[in-house]
C-alpha positions, -999 to 999 in steps of 0.1 A, spaced: 53 412 -378 90 414 -379 111 390 -358 127 416 -335 91 430 -326 81 393 -319 111 384 -296 106 417 -276 67 411 -272 72 376 -261 101 385 -238 78 412 -221 48 390 -219 68 364 -202 82 388 -176 50 403 -168 30 369 -167 56 348 -150 84 371 -137 95 376 -101 86 410 -83 112 427 -60 84 442 -39 91 438 -3 129 436 -9 157 462 -2 167 473 -39 195 495 -48 178 515 -76 158 546 -69 136 568 -89 147 604 -92 123 613 -62 140 588 -39 113 561 -41 127 525 -44 125 513 -80 113 477 -78 112 454 -109 95 423 -122 122 401 -137 131 370 -156 164 350 -151 183 337 -180 168 353 -211 182 344 -245 172 359 -276 185 350 -311 187 375 -341 197 362 -375 213 391 -389 215 377 -424 177 376 -425 167 411 -411 181 438 -390 166 436 -354 153 472 -349 119 477 -331 90 492 -351 67 493 -320 87 525 -311 117 540 -328 153 533 -317 177 561 -324 201 539 -343 226 566 -350 227 576 -312 231 541 -303 259 535 -326 276 567 -315 278 554 -280 290 520 -293 317 537 -311 325 556 -280 333 524 -263 347 502 -289 364 526 -312 373 556 -292 377 534 -261 367 565 -241 353 568 -206 346 604 -208 313 619 -218 330 648 -236 337 624 -263 300 611 -267 273 631 -287 243 623 -265 239 629 -227 228 592 -218 259 590 -196 257 624 -178 241 609 -144 273 588 -139 298 614 -149 322 633 -124 329 669 -126 355 660 -154 332 641 -175 346 606 -165 326 576 -157 357 561 -140 376 528 -152 346 515 -170 336 504 -206 359 522 -230 387 524 -204 387 486 -201 389 479 -238 418 502 -243 441 485 -217 469 465 -235 476 429 -228 503 405 -239 489 382 -265 507 355 -286 509 378 -314 521 408 -294 511 435 -271 474 450 -279 441 459 -266 410 437 -266 395 452 -297 425 451 -317 430 415 -306 396 405 -319 404 420 -352 435 405 -356 422 370 -346 392 374 -372 417 382 -399 445 358 -389 427 329 -369 391 332 -376 381 297 -366 396 300 -333 372 296 -302 389 322 -282 378 355 -298 362 373 -270 364 405 -250 356 409 -213 353 445 -196 340 433 -161 375 436 -145 370 429 -106 403 450 -98 387 480 -111 351 478 -100 355 501 -74 366 528 -96 335 523 -120 308 549 -117 285 521 -131 297 485 -134 293 472 -170 258 458 -178 269 446 -212 302 431 -204 314 404 -228 313 397 -264 323 362 -279 327 360 -318 327 328 -336 331 322 -373 309 294 -391 317 289 -426 314 324 -441 295 339 -411 305 358 -382 283 352 -351 286 368 -317 271 363 -281 266 394 -261 264 387 -225 246 411 -201 243 410 -164 213 432 -162 190 451 -184 162 478 -181 141 461 -208 121 491 -218 150 518 -219 178 496 -231 167 463 -247 166 473 -284 192 499 -279 218 472 -271 204 447 -297 209 475 -323 243 484 -313 259 448 -311 242 440 -345 259 468 -359 290 458 -344 288 423 -359 282 438 -393 312 460 -388 335 434 -378 323 410 -403 329 436 -432 365 444 -421 373 408 -417 359 394 -448 327 376 -436 292 381 -435 270 388 -404 255 359 -390 238 354 -356 237 374 -327 228 357 -294 218 381 -267 221 366 -230 207 385 -202 211 372 -168 183 396 -153 161 412 -177 136 433 -157 109 459 -162 107 485 -135 73 490 -118 68 525 -134 73 509 -170 49 483 -165 18 503 -181 41 518 -208 51 482 -217 17 469 -217 6 497 -242 37 493 -264 34 456 -269 -3 460 -282 10 483 -310 11 473 -346 41 458 -361 59 468 -392 83 450 -417 118 453 -407 139 480 -426 170 474 -447 202 479 -432 235 483 -450 270 497 -443 293 520 -464 311 491 -484 343 512 -488 350 511 -452 377 482 -446 392 494 -414 369 492 -382 385 526 -369 372 544 -401 335 538 -394 313 568 -385 276 570 -377 273 584 -414 284 550 -428 250 534 -415 224 533 -439 186 525 -429 158 522 -455 122 519 -451 120 523 -414 85 525 -405 77 527 -368 51 537 -341 54 569 -323 83 575 -297 75 571 -260 87 604 -244 99 610 -210 105 574 -199 114 576 -162 150 562 -154 159 547 -124 194 554 -109 
């Protein structure tokens, strides 16, 4: 069994067996038919992925890596908050008539701040520090801006990245306030694993460890039978991941610069209900 599958199965079993149910409480999320979307949750989940050992993509079901990375680049590279700049329709439910999701995600990363080395945005500051002060303990981003929350159509779920260099390896912590385990867990893991690989390549390091911290990891009530079936599926060896080695500038990466070889996986789960 590959390690990403094993971590996912362990997390899901813990949530299902020991988690706290929101049944009987008033919840914000609803199903498209208006029914309250209840969850079983675990608080403070921490999963560690050694990116130097294997690429953490699930084989229990496929993760669409190029679509996931397209969204990542929409936020981190294009620094956009408009769905017209995104290839997929995953943000359509939260966009206004003009395609904007408000002052969220890419909008926050595009804002410029005065750093010691000059005015720049958060992404450029990370890249500058990795190249010039790589052993700093202050290399991080944060898009949970309280001043702008009222103008966000969805408050950021994955809101902070902290980068840390140990020897020749670039490690990172992804902080997430909330996660729909079935719909988004491996999607986010794949995205930020690729980001670590990209940042490592353009700054002269090797990808090390991604630590994923989830404050509220939950399984929705209508997802429970799907999860139970999913975690009983066979697991396959992790595929091989690589990036185009000729890319030296983060802003030059495209989804075509990702290479996955030997990705053996189970069938996709279709029409997963999404709570809004």
